[in-house]
C-alpha positions in Angstrom: 45.4 74.7 66.9 42.6 73.7 64.7 41.1 75.7 61.9 38.2 76.9 64.0 39.8 76.9 67.4 39.0 80.5 68.2 35.5 80.2 66.8 34.9 77.1 69.0 36.5 78.9 72.0 34.2 81.9 71.7 31.1 79.7 71.2 32.0 78.0 74.5 32.7 81.3 76.3 29.5 82.9 75.0 27.4 79.9 76.1 29.0 80.1 79.6 28.4 83.8 80.0 24.9 83.9 78.5 23.3 84.3 81.9 24.7 87.9 82.0 23.9 90.2 79.1 26.8 92.6 79.9 29.3 89.8 79.9 27.8 88.3 76.8 28.1 91.6 74.9 31.7 92.1 76.1 32.8 88.7 75.0 30.9 89.0 71.7 32.8 92.3 71.1 36.1 90.6 71.8 35.2 87.7 69.5 34.5 90.1 66.6 37.9 91.7 67.1 39.7 88.3 66.9 37.7 86.3 64.4 37.8 86.5 60.6 34.7 87.9 58.9 33.5 84.5 57.7 33.9 83.2 61.3 31.9 86.2 62.6 29.1 85.3 60.2 29.2 81.7 61.4 29.2 82.9 65.1 26.2 85.1 64.3 24.4 82.2 62.8 25.2 80.1 65.9 24.0 82.9 68.2 20.7 83.1 66.2 20.1 79.3 66.5 20.8 79.5 70.2 18.5 82.5 70.8 21.4 84.7 72.0 21.5 87.1 69.0 19.0 89.5 70.4 21.1 90.0 73.5 24.3 90.9 71.6 22.9 92.8 68.6 21.8 95.8 70.5 25.3 96.9 71.6 25.3 100.5 72.7 27.0 102.4 69.9 27.7 105.5 72.0 30.0 103.6 74.4 33.6 103.5 73.1 34.3 100.2 74.8 31.6 98.5 72.8 31.9 100.3 69.5 32.7 98.0 66.7 35.6 98.9 64.5 34.8 100.0 61.0 38.1 98.8 59.8 39.8 95.4 60.4 42.4 95.4 63.1 46.0 95.0 62.3 46.1 91.5 63.8 43.3 90.4 61.5 45.1 91.7 58.5 48.3 89.9 59.5 46.4 86.6 59.8 45.1 86.6 56.3 
């Protein structure tokens, strides 16, 4: 797999589900769990340029399934 395969994959997924805010938020949350921090910043930049950042940035913090982890997941630590 290429260097940015997961990043490109999630860009494609987010573009395809952009019609549904709920799906977009769910896929964005999944992307943040998988991608490295630099890739997340690049994804955020891409979302901003495509006008989608406003749909994903207001994730409900009180819902556990959407809460963003404060600490990196184990899988992210193993990939470094």
